[in-house]
C-alpha positions as CSV (number, residue, x, y, z in Angstrom):
1,M,68.7,67.5,46.5
2,V,69.2,71.2,47.1
3,S,68.8,73.6,44.2
4,F,70.6,76.9,43.7
5,G,69.2,79.5,45.7
6,E,66.9,77.2,47.7
7,R,67.0,77.6,51.3
8,Y,67.8,74.2,53.4
9,R,67.4,74.3,57.3
10,Y,70.3,72.3,59.2
11,I,72.7,72.5,62.0
12,D,76.1,71.3,61.7
13,G,78.7,71.1,64.6
14,S,81.5,69.3,66.1
15,S,83.1,68.4,69.6
16,P,85.9,70.8,70.8
17,D,88.5,68.5,70.1
18,G,87.2,68.2,66.5
19,K,87.0,64.4,66.6
20,H,83.2,63.9,66.6
21,S,80.4,65.6,64.4
22,L,76.7,66.3,64.9
23,G,74.2,67.4,62.1
24,I,70.8,68.0,62.3
25,E,68.8,68.3,59.0
26,Y,65.2,69.5,58.8
27,D,62.7,68.7,56.1
28,A,59.0,68.4,55.9
29,G,58.8,66.2,58.7
30,P,60.6,66.0,62.1
31,G,64.4,66.7,61.9
32,A,66.9,63.9,61.2
33,V,70.1,63.6,63.6
34,F,73.4,62.4,62.3
35,L,76.3,61.7,64.9
36,G,79.6,60.7,63.6
37,D,83.6,60.5,63.9
38,W,85.7,62.6,61.6
39,L,88.1,60.4,59.7
40,A,91.5,61.2,57.6
41,H,91.3,60.9,54.1
42,G,93.5,57.5,54.2
43,E,91.0,56.0,56.6
44,L,88.1,55.9,53.9
45,T,87.2,52.7,52.2
46,L,84.6,51.6,50.1
47,D,82.7,48.4,51.0
48,D,80.7,48.1,47.6
49,E,82.2,48.0,44.0
50,G,79.7,50.2,42.9
51,E,77.7,48.3,40.5
52,D,74.3,49.3,41.7
53,W,75.3,52.8,42.3
54,T,73.2,55.3,40.3
């Protein structure tokens, strides 16, 4: 969790056509890389009923 005023190092980008995303987050250890595809709101679904969400 990032608090107000705290600095958090990251890189966020997308492909030229806007269909794919790239994120790199730097924490205390090595960076974590995230690759993905952008979805329209109507394409989002939940695969869990949420009973175990906190």
